[in-house]
N, C-alpha and C positions, 0 to 999 in steps of 0.2 A: 372588157367586162361583158357578162352575159346580158342579153336583152330580157326585160321583164314583160311577161304576158299576164294581164289581169283578166279573169273570166267572172262575170256576174250576170244575174238575170237582166238587170237594167244597166245601161251604160250612161254615164254622165258626160254627154258630148261637150266639146269646148265652148259652144255658144250658150249652153244651159247654165243658169245660175243656181246650181244645187249646192247647198252648204252642209249637207249631211256628213256625218263622220266618215263614212266609206268614201264618198266623193272627194273630200278634202285629202284624206290619207292617200288614196290611189293616185290622184293627180300629182301630189308631191313626189310619190315614188316613181311615177313614170317620167316626171321631169328630171329626176336625178339619174335614172338608169336608161331612159329611152325605152320605147317598147310599143306594145299593142294592148288595147282594151277591147275585149270581145264579149258580145252578149246579144240579147234581144233588142231590136230597134225601137220597141214601143208601138210598132205599127201592126195592125191586123188587116189581112187582105181577104177579099172574097173571090170565089171562083178561080182560085189558083192555089197550088200547094205551098207549104212553108218552104223557106230556103233562099229567097231572094236576098242578096247581100248588098250592103252599102258600105262605103269607105270614105273616111275623112282624115286628112293629115293635118296635124297642128304641131309645128316644130319637130321634135324628135319622137312624136307619138302618133300612132295610127289608131283610129277608132273604127273597128269593123263590127257591123251589126247585121242581124238577120231578121227578116219579117216572119211572122207566124200567121197561119190561117186562123180564121175564127174558131174552127173546130179544134185545132191544136191548142190554141190559147185556152179555150174552155176546159179541155181535158188536162193539160199539163199545168196550167197556172191556177185558174179558178177551181179546177177539180182537185187533182191530187196534191198539188203544193199547198193550197190554202184551205181545202176542206178535209184533208187527211193529215198531211204532215204538220201544218201549223198547229192545230189543236193538240195533236199527239205530243209534239215537242214542248208544248206549254202545259202539259199535265192534264189535258181536258179530254179524257177518253169519252166522256158523255157527248162530246161534240164531233168526234171523229166520224166522218162519212167515207168509209172505204168501199171502193168499187173497182173491180178488176179492169174495167175498160179505161178508167182514168189513170190507173197504175200503168197500164200498157201505153197510154198516151204519154205519160211522164217519161218512161224509159225510151220510147221512140223519139221524142223531141230531144232528150239528152243525147241520144245516138246521132241525131242530125246535127246538133251543135258540135259534137265531137268530130264528125266527118268534115264539117266546114272548117273547124279550127285546125285540124291536123294539116290541112293544105297550107295554112298560114305560118306554121311553126318552122323555126330553124333548129338545127341540131343542138345548139348550146343555150336555147331559150330556157328561162326559169318560169314555170307556170304557177300562178296563184289563183285558185278557184274559191269562190265565195258563196256560202250559205246553202240552205236546204234545197233550193231549186235544182242544184247541180250535184247531188250526192253521187250518182253513178257515172259521172262524166269521165273520171280518170280510168275506170275499168274499160270503158269503150275505147278511150285513147290508146290504152295498152294493147287492146285487141287489134287496133289499126297499126301497131308497130311503133308507137311513140314511146321513146325511151327517156325523154327529158325528165328532169327533176320536177315533180308536181306536188304542190302543197294545197291543203284545204282548210278553210276557217269557217266554223259554224258560229254565226252571229247570235243565234237564238239559244235557249237553254237546251241541255241534254237531260231528258227525264230518266227515271230509274229504269233498271233493266227489265223489271216486270211489265212496265208500261210499254216499252219498246216491243217486247215479245208478244203483246196483245194484238199487234198489227199483223194481219195476214201478209205473208211474203217478207216478213222482217229479216229472215236469214239472208235472202238474196240481196235486199236493198242495203242493209247496214254492213254486211260483209264486203260490199263493194268499196267501202272506205279503205280497205287494206291495199287497194291499188295506188293510193297516194303514198308519197314518201313521208309526209308529215301531216297530221291532222291536229288542228288547233281548236281549243275551246276557250270560253270566256273566263271560267273560274276553275279552281282546283276541284270544287264539288262536281262540276260538269264532267271534268276529266275522270274523276273517280267513278261516276255513274257509268261512263262509257267503258272503262276498264272492267267494271263488274259485269257488264253485258257480255264483253268478250270472253270473260272467264266462265260465266254461268250458262250462257246460251250458245256460244260459238266454240266451246271447248278449247279456248286459247290460253295463252300464258302472258303474264305481265311481268316485265323485268324492271329492276330498280332504276335503270338508266333511261327509262321512258320508252323502251322498245316493247312492242306487242307482237306476239307470234300467234297466227291463226292455226286452226287445226290442220289445214292443208299445207302448212309450212311457210306461208307468206309472212313476211315481217315488215313492219312499218313503225314509225314513231308517233307519239301523241303527247301533247303538252298543253298547259294553260297559258294564254296570252291575253290578259284583260285589255280590251280596246279602250282608247281614251279620246281626247279632243285636242284641238290646237288651242291650248290654254291662253297663250299670249294674244293670238289673233282675236279670240272671242272677248277677252278683256278690253282690247282696244275698240272693238266693234261696239260693245255695250256702252263704253264711255262716250263714243261719238253719237250713239243713237239717242241719247238724252235730249238732244235738240230737235229730233224728228217731230213733225206735227202730230202724228198718231200717238207717239209716246207722251207728248205734252198733254194731249186731250185726255188720255187715260189718267194721268196724274191729277189734272184739274178736276176730273169727274169724281175723284175719290175724296177730295178735301183732306181732312186729317185722319181718315179711316185707314186702318191696316189692310194691306192687300195680300191675300193668299192666292197663288197662281198655280194652276196645273196646265201642262201642255202635253197632249198625248194624241197620237193617231187614234181614230175611233175604232177601238178593238176590244174584244171581251177580255183579253189578257191584262188590260190596264186597270181593271178593277174600278171602273168609273161609277157604276151604281153603288158599290160599297162606299166609295169616297163621298158621293153625294149624301148618302145616309149618315156617314160619320160627321159630315159638316152639319147636318140637321141635328145630330146628337149633341154637337157642340152648342148649338143655339138653345137646345132644351136644357142641357146641364149647366150652362154658364149664361143665364139670362142677362147678366151685366154686360155681356159682349154684344147685345143687340144694338145695331146701329154703329158698332165700333169696328167691324171687320166685314170685308167683302171678299167673296171667293169668285175668281175669274177662271173658268175652265175653257180652254181652247182645244177643240177636238175636230180637226179636219177630217172630213168623211173619206173613207177608203173602202175598196172592195164592195162597191155598191150593188154588184150582182149577187152577192152571197146573202141568203136570207137571214142568217144569224146577225149580220151587221145591220140589216134593215130593222130587225127587232130591237137591237141594242139602241139604235138611234131613237126609236119611238119611246123606249123605256126611259132614257135620259131626259127627253123632252118632258115626259110626264113627271119625273122626279123634280126637275127644275121648277116646273109650274106649281107642283105641290108645295115645295119648300117656300117659294116666294109667296104663294097664296096664304100660307099659314103665318109667316114671320115678317113679311115686308112691311115697311111703313111708307107713307107718301114720299119721304125724302131719301129712302134707302131700299135698295134691292139686294138681298143677301147673296143670291147666286146670279152670276152673269155667265150664260152658257152660249158659246159661239162656235159654229161649225166652219168658219172661214179659215183659209190658209193665209199666213202672213209671211213676209220675207224674213230670212234669218236675221237680218240687221234689225228689223223691228222687234222680233222676238227677244233678242238680247237686251233691247231697251226695256221691254216689258219685264224681263227677269230682274233687271237692275232696279226697276221701280217697285218691285214686290218685297214685302217684309218676310214672307214665308213662301218657300217652295214646297208644293205638295206633290210628292212622287210616290204613289202607293200601288204599283202594279201587283196583281196576284202572282205573276211570274214574269220575269224579264231576263234576257240573256245578260245585258249590262244596264241599260238605260242611260243614254248620254245626256238626256235632259237634266238629270241630277247634277252631272258634272258641269254642264253649261250654265246652270243656275248659279253654282258657286263661282265659276270663272267670271260671271257677269257682274258680280256684286261690287258696290262702292266700298273700298277698304275702310273708309271712315264711318260707314253705316251699313254693315253687311246684314243681309237677311239670314233666316234660319231655315235649314233644309230638314223637312220631315220625310223620311225615306223608308220604304218597305224593306223588310228583311229578306223578301223573296226576289228583290232585284239584285243582279250580279254586282252592281255598284256598292251594295252594302258591305261586301267583303273588304272593301278598301276605305269606305267613308265612315269610319267609326265615330267621328265627331258629330255626325248628323243625329237627329232624334230618330232612332230606329224603331219602327212600329210593325205590328202584325196587321195587315190590311183587313183581315177578317174580324178583328176586334174593334168594333165601332167605338166603344167607350175609350179604348186605348188610343185610337187615332184622335178622338175628340180631346182627350187629355193632353196629348202631344201638341195639338194646335193651341190649346190654352197656355201650355208651357212656353211655346214659341212666342205667343203674343206677349207674355209677361216677362220674357227673358231680358235681363239687364244687358246694356250695351257692352260692358266689359266681357261678359260671358259669350255674347254673340261674336265679338272680335276674336276671342281666344279660339273658339271652335272654327271660325272661318279661316283664320291664319293657318291652322293645322291642315285643314282640307285643301286650301289653296297651294300651300307649299308642296303637298304630295302631287297635286295636279300639274304643277310646274315641272316637277321632276319626271313624272310618269305621264308624258303627253303622247299624242298620237304618233309623233316621229319615233319615239322610243319603241312604241308598240310594233310598228311595221318593221323597224330595224331588227328587233329581237326575233320576230317571226322569220324574216328573210335570212338572218344569220343562222337560225336553227335549221332552216330548210337547206341551206348551203353546207352545213356541217357534215 
């Protein structure tokens, strides 16, 4: 059987307790097939160039990572990846900061990754590249003579063709995806947008069997492969987490109040200011809920060097203070806003303790928090999921209360509906969602992608 090679910006090393969707899925795949996980080491070095390699072996898996210089990290990661591609792919042209020098850094670092990876590859390896940090990787591998089967999966949204075309050098960057044998997207809508781009801006053709043909004759396949979670593992973890001290303290602090929970990395794509304002609209429109509901927002800080994230943090701190200042009582704080990280085991216990899951991104590739919230629920007393229509998960999770995150009154009404929902209806909605998650779990996702890549 062919060896599997995973390539991603960050590598979940065997001693690291990462419970994110990608880490869980890739570790399971590597355990099954054996192989290599390649990417950035997470280390930045001064006074020396990028490229120093590190290697760890764990069973049938090798973890190969590469250091980056401070300059390369700033250009490739903080610069082009997170100040150009991230806002572009999340439909935020107003936040796109395009610079030729960071684009050059991005391509150069991808070229260095490719050169280091090519030396590690065996002729029959199957290579699976992940996310927007690595878009041009396969093109450089082909230039180096790598003929292996290579797949790419985009974890974030694919915007409309007009938005892609607004970026300088879009032709060079997005045409490089044709060097992959298979390009995967989260939803059919993401796939359709990419197909439209190929037709309208690259002069390509789209065939009914999933093939795309570029103007220069290059052919590759593209498809939708919605990522999911390890449903059974999360359910067991959540049930066990109930006895954790931190989960017990949260429950005790609530008394008989309903808990609405949001868990998001601190990012402008998550719609957190709108969510805070929608919760305040709930308190204004439904005064009878004063003292009856508490909103807990966990938002671990990320990308602290990027000014937009610093401004977002200040805005949320101001909104939380404003809402609590207007509506709090001595015995009740409406909004609990926390920037701390919690272990995945504790988070699933928090989900199980919540009556409402509040997942309202302005744009999201999938949003696994929505799926983890459902998987974590107590079947005898399940909570209600309030979900943005602009999260990829909304295409599958029809039994959630689907909302427009820009409609503050609509989100407030959905929160009131969730608060008042009878237990029979809550169970009916939850059982339908959970049944789908049991069938379409993360194991099925990776197997479908790898089977399509091998076909």
